[in-house]
BALOBA-1460 file (C-alpha; in Angstrom, 3 decimals):
// residues 180
<rec num="1" residu="m" x="-20.125" y="15.777" z="-15.246"/>
<rec num="2" residu="k" x="-19.087" y="12.146" z="-15.752"/>
<rec num="3" residu="n" x="-15.708" y="12.809" z="-14.056"/>
<rec num="4" residu="i" x="-17.454" y="14.329" z="-11.021"/>
<rec num="5" residu="i" x="-19.693" y="11.267" z="-10.719"/>
<rec num="6" residu="l" x="-16.699" y="8.918" z="-11.046"/>
<rec num="7" residu="a" x="-14.683" y="10.867" z="-8.461"/>
<rec num="8" residu="s" x="-17.685" y="10.919" z="-6.137"/>
<rec num="9" residu="s" x="-18.176" y="7.169" z="-6.553"/>
<rec num="10" residu="a" x="-14.486" y="6.533" z="-5.908"/>
<rec num="11" residu="i" x="-14.511" y="8.515" z="-2.667"/>
<rec num="12" residu="v" x="-17.708" y="6.786" z="-1.506"/>
<rec num="13" residu="m" x="-16.007" y="3.437" z="-2.150"/>
<rec num="14" residu="s" x="-12.893" y="4.676" z="-0.323"/>
<rec num="15" residu="i" x="-14.963" y="5.734" z="2.691"/>
<rec num="16" residu="e" x="-16.767" y="2.395" z="2.673"/>
<rec num="17" residu="l" x="-13.443" y="0.544" z="2.451"/>
<rec num="18" residu="v" x="-11.941" y="2.552" z="5.306"/>
<rec num="19" residu="s" x="-15.029" y="2.311" z="7.498"/>
<rec num="20" residu="h" x="-15.197" y="-1.435" z="6.891"/>
<rec num="21" residu="k" x="-11.647" y="-1.765" z="8.244"/>
<rec num="22" residu="a" x="-12.101" y="0.737" z="11.104"/>
<rec num="23" residu="s" x="-12.929" y="-0.397" z="14.624"/>
<rec num="24" residu="d" x="-16.098" y="1.749" z="14.650"/>
<rec num="25" residu="n" x="-17.776" y="1.617" z="11.241"/>
<rec num="26" residu="t" x="-20.562" y="4.077" z="12.026"/>
<rec num="27" residu="g" x="-18.263" y="6.483" z="13.858"/>
<rec num="28" residu="c" x="-15.837" y="6.411" z="10.940"/>
<rec num="29" residu="v" x="-18.497" y="7.296" z="8.370"/>
<rec num="30" residu="q" x="-19.911" y="10.030" z="10.621"/>
<rec num="31" residu="a" x="-16.467" y="11.496" z="11.329"/>
<rec num="32" residu="l" x="-15.359" y="11.594" z="7.692"/>
<rec num="33" residu="s" x="-18.757" y="12.812" z="6.493"/>
<rec num="34" residu="s" x="-18.682" y="15.682" z="8.992"/>
<rec num="35" residu="d" x="-16.162" y="17.520" z="6.824"/>
<rec num="36" residu="p" x="-17.517" y="18.905" z="3.535"/>
<rec num="37" residu="r" x="-14.112" y="18.397" z="1.885"/>
<rec num="38" residu="t" x="-14.639" y="14.641" z="2.078"/>
<rec num="39" residu="s" x="-17.106" y="14.697" z="-0.806"/>
<rec num="40" residu="t" x="-14.462" y="16.206" z="-3.090"/>
<rec num="41" residu="a" x="-11.420" y="14.259" z="-1.882"/>
<rec num="42" residu="s" x="-9.667" y="12.946" z="-4.957"/>
<rec num="43" residu="n" x="-7.767" y="10.067" z="-3.348"/>
<rec num="44" residu="l" x="-6.904" y="8.375" z="-0.069"/>
<rec num="45" residu="t" x="-4.088" y="10.832" z="0.659"/>
<rec num="46" residu="a" x="-6.579" y="13.698" z="0.525"/>
<rec num="47" residu="l" x="-8.896" y="11.686" z="2.772"/>
<rec num="48" residu="a" x="-5.999" y="11.071" z="5.197"/>
<rec num="49" residu="n" x="-5.308" y="14.811" z="5.335"/>
<rec num="50" residu="i" x="-8.970" y="15.498" z="6.077"/>
<rec num="51" residu="c" x="-9.009" y="12.854" z="8.801"/>
<rec num="52" residu="l" x="-5.865" y="14.242" z="10.392"/>
<rec num="53" residu="d" x="-7.154" y="17.823" z="10.203"/>
<rec num="54" residu="l" x="-10.255" y="16.600" z="12.046"/>
<rec num="55" residu="a" x="-8.032" y="14.759" z="14.533"/>
<rec num="56" residu="v" x="-5.962" y="17.885" z="15.234"/>
<rec num="57" residu="a" x="-9.111" y="19.995" z="15.665"/>
<rec num="58" residu="n" x="-10.719" y="17.411" z="17.942"/>
<rec num="59" residu="s" x="-7.645" y="16.811" z="20.098"/>
<rec num="60" residu="t" x="-6.940" y="20.568" z="20.320"/>
<rec num="61" residu="n" x="-10.531" y="21.100" z="21.463"/>
<rec num="62" residu="s" x="-10.128" y="18.302" z="24.011"/>
<rec num="63" residu="l" x="-6.867" y="19.820" z="25.242"/>
<rec num="64" residu="g" x="-8.633" y="23.155" z="25.736"/>
<rec num="65" residu="f" x="-11.463" y="21.447" z="27.616"/>
<rec num="66" residu="v" x="-9.051" y="19.665" z="29.989"/>
<rec num="67" residu="k" x="-7.018" y="22.869" z="30.546"/>
<rec num="68" residu="k" x="-10.187" y="24.795" z="31.381"/>
<rec num="69" residu="m" x="-11.357" y="22.074" z="33.751"/>
<rec num="70" residu="d" x="-7.912" y="22.039" z="35.391"/>
<rec num="71" residu="q" x="-8.091" y="25.801" z="35.956"/>
<rec num="72" residu="e" x="-11.616" y="25.796" z="37.413"/>
<rec num="73" residu="p" x="-11.556" y="26.762" z="41.087"/>
<rec num="74" residu="s" x="-14.319" y="24.233" z="41.779"/>
<rec num="75" residu="t" x="-12.231" y="21.279" z="40.496"/>
<rec num="76" residu="s" x="-11.175" y="19.035" z="43.371"/>
<rec num="77" residu="p" x="-7.443" y="18.942" z="44.257"/>
<rec num="78" residu="d" x="-7.343" y="15.188" z="43.530"/>
<rec num="79" residu="l" x="-8.728" y="15.727" z="40.056"/>
<rec num="80" residu="k" x="-6.456" y="18.740" z="39.450"/>
<rec num="81" residu="s" x="-3.333" y="16.627" z="39.962"/>
<rec num="82" residu="v" x="-4.573" y="14.127" z="37.378"/>
<rec num="83" residu="l" x="-5.670" y="16.869" z="34.978"/>
<rec num="84" residu="d" x="-2.172" y="18.405" z="35.057"/>
<rec num="85" residu="s" x="-0.927" y="15.109" z="33.645"/>
<rec num="86" residu="c" x="-3.829" y="14.919" z="31.189"/>
<rec num="87" residu="v" x="-2.986" y="18.359" z="29.784"/>
<rec num="88" residu="k" x="0.520" y="17.128" z="28.909"/>
<rec num="89" residu="n" x="-0.901" y="13.933" z="27.469"/>
<rec num="90" residu="y" x="-3.460" y="15.713" z="25.285"/>
<rec num="91" residu="d" x="-0.767" y="18.108" z="24.091"/>
<rec num="92" residu="f" x="1.213" y="15.027" z="23.026"/>
<rec num="93" residu="a" x="-1.790" y="13.801" z="21.002"/>
<rec num="94" residu="v" x="-2.104" y="17.157" z="19.224"/>
<rec num="95" residu="q" x="1.607" y="17.161" z="18.383"/>
<rec num="96" residu="s" x="1.465" y="13.568" z="17.139"/>
<rec num="97" residu="f" x="-1.418" y="14.283" z="14.772"/>
<rec num="98" residu="q" x="0.318" y="17.457" z="13.537"/>
<rec num="99" residu="s" x="3.509" y="15.485" z="12.873"/>
<rec num="100" residu="a" x="1.500" y="12.885" z="10.983"/>
<rec num="101" residu="i" x="0.162" y="15.578" z="8.645"/>
<rec num="102" residu="s" x="3.723" y="16.655" z="7.811"/>
<rec num="103" residu="d" x="4.906" y="13.068" z="7.458"/>
<rec num="104" residu="l" x="2.130" y="12.169" z="4.996"/>
<rec num="105" residu="k" x="4.061" y="14.109" z="2.360"/>
<rec num="106" residu="s" x="7.431" y="12.489" z="2.950"/>
<rec num="107" residu="d" x="7.350" y="9.337" z="5.054"/>
<rec num="108" residu="m" x="4.142" y="7.334" z="5.262"/>
<rec num="109" residu="s" x="5.600" y="4.816" z="7.739"/>
<rec num="110" residu="t" x="6.463" y="7.613" z="10.175"/>
<rec num="111" residu="a" x="2.990" y="9.100" z="9.661"/>
<rec num="112" residu="i" x="1.501" y="5.768" z="10.707"/>
<rec num="113" residu="l" x="3.672" y="5.722" z="13.810"/>
<rec num="114" residu="d" x="2.636" y="9.304" z="14.676"/>
<rec num="115" residu="i" x="-1.024" y="8.422" z="14.221"/>
<rec num="116" residu="k" x="-0.775" y="5.290" z="16.356"/>
<rec num="117" residu="t" x="1.120" y="7.048" z="19.167"/>
<rec num="118" residu="a" x="-1.402" y="9.902" z="19.315"/>
<rec num="119" residu="i" x="-3.675" y="7.643" z="21.337"/>
<rec num="120" residu="d" x="-0.980" y="7.169" z="23.994"/>
<rec num="121" residu="g" x="-1.728" y="10.587" z="25.513"/>
<rec num="122" residu="p" x="-5.444" y="10.067" z="26.119"/>
<rec num="123" residu="q" x="-4.766" y="6.472" z="27.171"/>
<rec num="124" residu="s" x="-2.340" y="7.722" z="29.832"/>
<rec num="125" residu="c" x="-4.938" y="10.256" z="30.970"/>
<rec num="126" residu="r" x="-7.549" y="7.494" z="31.233"/>
<rec num="127" residu="d" x="-5.121" y="5.321" z="33.192"/>
<rec num="128" residu="e" x="-4.368" y="8.164" z="35.621"/>
<rec num="129" residu="l" x="-8.072" y="8.812" z="36.181"/>
<rec num="130" residu="s" x="-8.653" y="5.110" z="36.784"/>
<rec num="131" residu="k" x="-5.658" y="4.825" z="39.116"/>
<rec num="132" residu="h" x="-7.163" y="7.559" z="41.286"/>
<rec num="133" residu="s" x="-10.682" y="6.084" z="41.015"/>
<rec num="134" residu="l" x="-11.921" y="9.189" z="39.225"/>
<rec num="135" residu="s" x="-14.535" y="9.222" z="36.508"/>
<rec num="136" residu="v" x="-15.024" y="12.162" z="34.156"/>
<rec num="137" residu="p" x="-17.481" y="11.114" z="31.421"/>
<rec num="138" residu="e" x="-16.689" y="14.118" z="29.221"/>
<rec num="139" residu="i" x="-12.991" y="13.217" z="29.209"/>
<rec num="140" residu="s" x="-13.842" y="9.564" z="28.496"/>
<rec num="141" residu="k" x="-15.928" y="10.687" z="25.529"/>
<rec num="142" residu="r" x="-13.082" y="12.829" z="24.218"/>
<rec num="143" residu="n" x="-10.652" y="9.934" z="24.636"/>
<rec num="144" residu="r" x="-12.932" y="7.766" z="22.477"/>
<rec num="145" residu="y" x="-12.968" y="10.400" z="19.718"/>
<rec num="146" residu="i" x="-9.191" y="10.680" z="19.668"/>
<rec num="147" residu="h" x="-8.991" y="6.896" z="19.531"/>
<rec num="148" residu="l" x="-11.492" y="6.913" z="16.633"/>
<rec num="149" residu="y" x="-9.474" y="9.455" z="14.625"/>
<rec num="150" residu="s" x="-6.267" y="7.558" z="15.354"/>
<rec num="151" residu="n" x="-7.860" y="4.341" z="14.142"/>
<rec num="152" residu="i" x="-9.295" y="5.930" z="10.981"/>
<rec num="153" residu="g" x="-5.989" y="7.647" z="10.180"/>
<rec num="154" residu="d" x="-4.140" y="4.388" z="10.710"/>
<rec num="155" residu="v" x="-6.489" y="2.486" z="8.394"/>
<rec num="156" residu="i" x="-6.231" y="5.126" z="5.650"/>
<rec num="157" residu="t" x="-2.439" y="5.463" z="5.777"/>
<rec num="158" residu="r" x="-1.880" y="1.704" z="5.872"/>
<rec num="159" residu="t" x="-4.167" y="1.367" z="2.854"/>
<rec num="160" residu="i" x="-2.147" y="4.032" z="1.020"/>
<rec num="161" residu="l" x="1.104" y="2.290" z="1.933"/>
<rec num="162" residu="d" x="-0.128" y="-1.147" z="0.871"/>
<rec num="163" residu="p" x="-3.078" y="-0.729" z="-1.494"/>
<rec num="164" residu="i" x="-2.841" y="-4.178" z="-3.157"/>
<rec num="165" residu="p" x="-4.434" y="-2.803" z="-6.364"/>
<rec num="166" residu="s" x="-6.134" y="-5.967" z="-7.512"/>
<rec num="167" residu="r" x="-7.649" y="-6.914" z="-4.144"/>
<rec num="168" residu="q" x="-11.389" y="-7.450" z="-4.262"/>
<rec num="169" residu="y" x="-13.636" y="-5.868" z="-1.639"/>
<rec num="170" residu="r" x="-17.318" y="-6.526" z="-1.177"/>
<rec num="171" residu="l" x="-19.198" y="-3.234" z="-1.052"/>
<rec num="172" residu="r" x="-22.965" y="-3.158" z="-0.933"/>
<rec num="173" residu="g" x="-23.153" y="-6.825" z="-1.796"/>
<rec num="174" residu="s" x="-21.096" y="-6.894" z="-4.989"/>
<rec num="175" residu="p" x="-17.362" y="-7.408" z="-5.486"/>
<rec num="176" residu="v" x="-15.472" y="-4.282" z="-6.520"/>
<rec num="177" residu="a" x="-11.832" y="-4.071" z="-7.545"/>
<rec num="178" residu="l" x="-10.289" y="-0.983" z="-5.985"/>
<rec num="179" residu="h" x="-7.412" y="0.821" z="-7.665"/>
<rec num="180" residu="m" x="-5.901" y="3.474" z="-5.409"/>
């Protein structure tokens, strides 16, 4: 029982550390907490895998949404031309997150690069929409989620790569030494 409590405390501290470094603290905690595996993650690598699984699921869902919208007969021709590009860009995001999962096991630096480049696809989609003066709130929302997962994955993998074991972090008002 004591080991379960210690593991649970360690993962809570890891989530707090990651969310503190993430660009969207609340979104980070909500995203990681949405997966029941998070509560039993034994280390940051397990947490990175969970994050990237969520990122693949989210970006795959977004890709499906954009494909469906592109195929709708009621979608305007102007929007269709942009959506064709967005489909390719979202596919790139999915592939980048999938590559990052594989690279976590062998090359953390490449995993970081994969995670950071995943946002390029949705960013290109956003730029194309803007260039054509088109606004699709549902796509904008999906772009923000992919950016969130990219940011969280980046924070986790960089922390794994450079944990600085004796660094002190302030969590809930008291200094805590984290050993990853």
